[in-house]
N, C-alpha and C positions, 0 to 999 in steps of 0.2 A: 444180314440181320436174320435171326432165327425166331421162330414162332413156337412158344411152348404151350403146354396144356393150360398153364396158369394164365397166359395171355389170351387164349381162346375163351377160358372161363370168364375173364374180366369183360371181354367183348360181349359174351352172352348176357352177363349181368347188366351191362349198360343198355343193350338193345331190348332185352325182354323184361328187365326190371325185377328179376328174382334175386334172392340173396346170393352172396358169394359162395356160401357152402352148397346151396342147391345147384348153382350153375356148375361148380366143380364136380359135383356128383353126376350131373347129366353128361358132362364132357368125358369123365372117366368111364361112365357106362357106355357111351358111344364107342370109345376106343376098345373097350373090352368086347363089345359086340362085333366090331370089325375083326379083331383077332380071332374070335370064335368062328365067325363065318369064313375067314380065310383058311382056317384049318379044314373046313368041311367042303368048300367049293373051289372051283378053279377060276371064277370070274366074279368080281364085285363091280357092278355098274353104278355110276353116279351121273345121271343125266345132266348135261351141261358142264360137267367137271372132268370126268374121265373114268378110266377103268383100272382096277387093280387086278393083275393077272398072275396066277400061280403057275410057274413054269418048273419043269423037272430038268435038272442038270445031271447028266450021266457021269459015271466015274471017269476020271481022266488022269493022264500022267502030268506031273508038274515037277518043279525043281526047287529045292531049298535055296533061297537066295544067299544065305550065309556061307554054305559050303558047297553048293552046286550039286548036291546029292539028289538023285532021282527019287521021287516019292509019288504016291498015288493019292489023289484028292477024291474023297468019298462022294457018291451020288447024294444029291440033296434037292430040296425045293427052294426056289427063290421067289420073291414077290416083286413084280415089276409094275410100274405105273405108266399108263399111256394117257396123256391129257386129251380131252375132247378138242374139236376144232373151235368150239366156242371159247374155251379157256385159252387156247393158243392165241386166238385172235385178240382176246382182251389183253393178254400179257404183252403182245406185240404192239397193240395200239397204245397202251399205257407207256411203253418205252419208246414211242415214236418210230416204230419199225413197221408201220402199216404198208401193205403192198399187195 
């Protein structure tokens, strides 16, 4: 199952009691703010949820799977998510994997 911005907006509408249009604006604004902050910083912390960490990947040698030709993959930044222990515990408890 996937969770879309529209799904999140509907849940905000139900819980907070604002219009669908306003809730969608808030959800879109939140994600725009996350993108903006991820460009500027290396760590986005959400207490009780987890951290988004910007990592640098260096240039490396790769191989084209279609023809086996050697090629170089450019250096780039990637965004990784590390869930908090609270979130991990909640997910495991919900799935009967407490331990």
